[in-house]
C-alpha positions as CSV (number, residue, x, y, z in Angstrom):
1,X,0.0,0.0,0.0
2,X,1.2,3.5,-0.8
3,X,-0.3,6.6,0.9
4,X,0.2,10.3,0.5
5,X,-1.3,13.8,0.6
6,X,-2.4,15.2,-2.7
7,X,-3.5,18.7,-1.5
8,X,-4.0,21.0,1.5
9,X,-6.7,23.7,1.2
10,X,-9.0,25.9,3.3
11,X,-12.8,25.8,2.7
12,X,-15.0,28.6,3.9
13,X,-17.7,28.3,6.5
14,X,-20.6,26.2,5.2
15,X,-19.1,26.1,1.7
16,X,-19.1,23.3,-0.9
17,X,-16.2,23.0,-3.4
18,X,-15.1,20.5,-6.0
19,X,-11.5,19.5,-6.6
20,X,-10.0,17.2,-9.3
21,X,-6.8,15.2,-9.3
22,X,-5.9,13.8,-12.7
23,X,-3.6,11.3,-14.5
24,X,-4.0,8.4,-12.1
25,X,-3.4,4.9,-13.2
26,X,-6.8,3.4,-13.9
27,X,-5.6,-0.1,-13.0
28,X,-4.9,1.0,-9.4
29,X,-7.4,0.9,-6.5
30,X,-7.3,4.4,-4.9
31,X,-9.2,5.4,-1.8
32,X,-9.6,9.1,-1.0
33,X,-10.2,10.6,2.4
34,X,-10.0,14.0,4.1
35,X,-8.4,15.0,7.4
36,X,-9.2,18.4,9.0
37,X,-6.2,20.3,10.3
38,X,-8.4,22.9,12.0
39,X,-9.4,21.4,15.3
40,X,-13.1,21.8,16.4
41,X,-14.8,19.6,18.9
42,X,-18.5,18.7,19.0
43,X,-19.1,17.1,15.6
44,X,-17.9,16.3,12.2
45,X,-16.2,19.1,10.2
46,X,-16.3,17.8,6.6
47,X,-18.3,15.5,4.4
48,X,-17.1,14.4,0.9
49,X,-18.0,12.4,-2.2
50,X,-15.6,11.0,-4.8
51,X,-16.5,10.5,-8.4
52,X,-14.2,9.1,-11.1
53,X,-13.8,10.0,-14.8
54,X,-12.0,7.5,-17.2
55,X,-9.9,9.9,-19.3
56,X,-8.2,7.2,-21.5
57,X,-7.7,3.5,-21.5
58,X,-4.9,3.9,-18.9
59,X,-5.8,7.0,-16.9
60,X,-8.5,8.4,-14.7
61,X,-9.4,11.7,-12.9
62,X,-10.9,11.8,-9.4
63,X,-13.4,14.5,-8.7
64,X,-13.8,15.2,-4.9
65,X,-16.7,17.3,-3.7
66,X,-16.1,18.6,-0.2
67,X,-18.7,20.2,2.2
68,X,-17.7,22.2,5.3
69,X,-20.3,21.3,8.0
70,X,-19.1,24.0,10.4
71,X,-19.6,27.8,10.8
72,X,-15.9,28.5,10.5
73,X,-13.3,28.0,7.7
74,X,-11.6,24.6,7.9
75,X,-8.2,23.7,6.5
76,X,-7.8,20.1,5.5
77,X,-5.6,17.6,3.7
78,X,-6.8,15.5,0.8
79,X,-5.2,12.2,1.4
80,X,-5.1,9.0,-0.7
81,X,-4.2,5.3,-0.3
82,X,-3.3,3.2,-3.3
83,X,-4.3,-0.3,-2.1
84,X,-2.7,-2.4,-4.9
85,X,0.6,-0.5,-5.4
């Protein structure tokens, strides 16, 4: 397994944004997850969905939609794990 951080960004209070990460090997099994860096107790800070686009026979693009569930800006890392690397 190979892991890493693809991006670090800040999302505004209550905002929803969409990011993309391209040129991934379509034969790999990739899992995306987000980790808030901004601490806030009392409940979840982020929710996200991942969609995939097959851009060629060998490559794909991941589209990650992120929702800030809080009333403050949240900085987070977009992390991935390649399970069959």
